[in-house]
C-alpha positions, 0 to 999 in steps of 0.5 A: 518753286516753279522754274521757267525760261521767261517769268511771263510763262507762269501766266501763259501756262496758267499756274496762277489758276493752280489750286495749289498756287499758294504753295509756290513761293519762288519762280526761278527763270532765266529772264524777268521782264516783270517785277521782282515778285508777282501777286496772285489771289486765291479765294480772296487772299493775296499771295506774293510770289518772289522771282529769281532771275538767272540772267541778272545774276550771271550778268552782275557776277560776270559769270557768262565767261565762265559758264560759256567760254569762247575757246579760240582754236590754236593751229598746231606749230607745224602742219602736216598730213598726220597733224591734219588727219 
């Protein structure tokens, strides 16, 4: 398994040329502008690596609000020097 922010970093970091690339079956990334998998060739054999995009899952499941809640400040009912400090 390989972890990347962007699935394209798999190529930029030259992981597709690694001698052990056939041991990688999954890329977990935040965003994926590629297909749902990539194919790499090792010694004439094609190896397929699935891509799991977290951004899509978060958006589909509406998890963004749960993971990154926006908390609005509530002012105290009465402002005083003690409350301010």
